[in-house]
N, C-alpha and C positions, 0 to 999 in steps of 0.2 A: 467462214465464220462471220457472223453478224454481232457488232459491238455497238450499243445503243447509247454510250456514255456512263458517267458514274452514277452510282445509285439506282441503276436500271435493272439489277438482277432482282429476280423474285424474291421476296422474303429476306433481303439483305440486311445485315445488322452493322453498325458502325463498329470500328476497331476499337474505340474507347467510349465510355460513357458519355452522354451529353447532359446528363444532370448534374446537380451540384455535388460536390465532394464534402463529406463531413470534415469538421474541424478535427485535425490530427496533431496532438501535442508533439512538439519536438523534443528529443531527449536533450536532458539537461547538459551543458557543456562540461566535460570533464575538467576538473580543477586538481592540481597536485595535492596530495595529502599533507606533505610538508616540504618545507624548503631544505634544500641540501647544500652545504657550503663545502667546498674542496679546498685543501691546504696542500701546496707543494713547497717543501722544503728544498732550498738550493743546494748544490753541493758544497759550496762555502760553509753554509749553515750546518751541513751534516759533518763536515769536516771539524767545525768549532765545537760541536757536541761530542765528537768522539776525543777531541784533545781535552775537553772539560772533564771527561770521564777516566781519563789516563791517570794512573797512580801517581805520577811525577807531578803533574799539573795540579791535580787534587790536593796532595801533600803540601805542595807550595802555597796554594789558596788558603788552605785550613791554617798553616802557619802564620800567613800574613793576617789573617782574621783574628786568630788568638792574640797576636801582638798588639792589633788595634783594640781589641777589648780590654786586654791589660792595661793599654795607655790610656783607656777612657775616650778614645777618638772614633771609635767603630759605630756607635749609634749617632747618627746626626739627624737633625730635623728632616732633611730631605729623604733619607732612608726610612725614617718612622713614617713620614707622610705617604710614601710610596708603598710601604707595607700595609698600612690602614687602608689606603684606597684599593689595593688588590684584594685584601680581605672583603671589604664592603661589596665590590664588584662580585666577588665569588658567591657572596650569600644574597645578592640582589638588593642592597640597600642603597647604592651610589646612584643618584640621579643627575650628578653633576659631571660636566665633561671633562674640566680640568680642575676641579677641586675648589 
């Protein structure tokens, strides 16, 4: 067998084209459609939620609130402010961080 070196084969073609390659657009980078938040409630938080829903705790709380309302001490400026801020946040009208 006789070998004459690279490119010595009759009518040989290169393995890849030697001309310029046309510009090909790269696909756009995939971006998430929306941000997802995850919330995890601790075991202690779940326990407090169950306790607050129990009939005995609920009845005691309602009784305390009724007594405070009758005495005129339930509605405080702090409670009113907290309620208003919560309402404003829910409807998207609050731009202030701490009121």
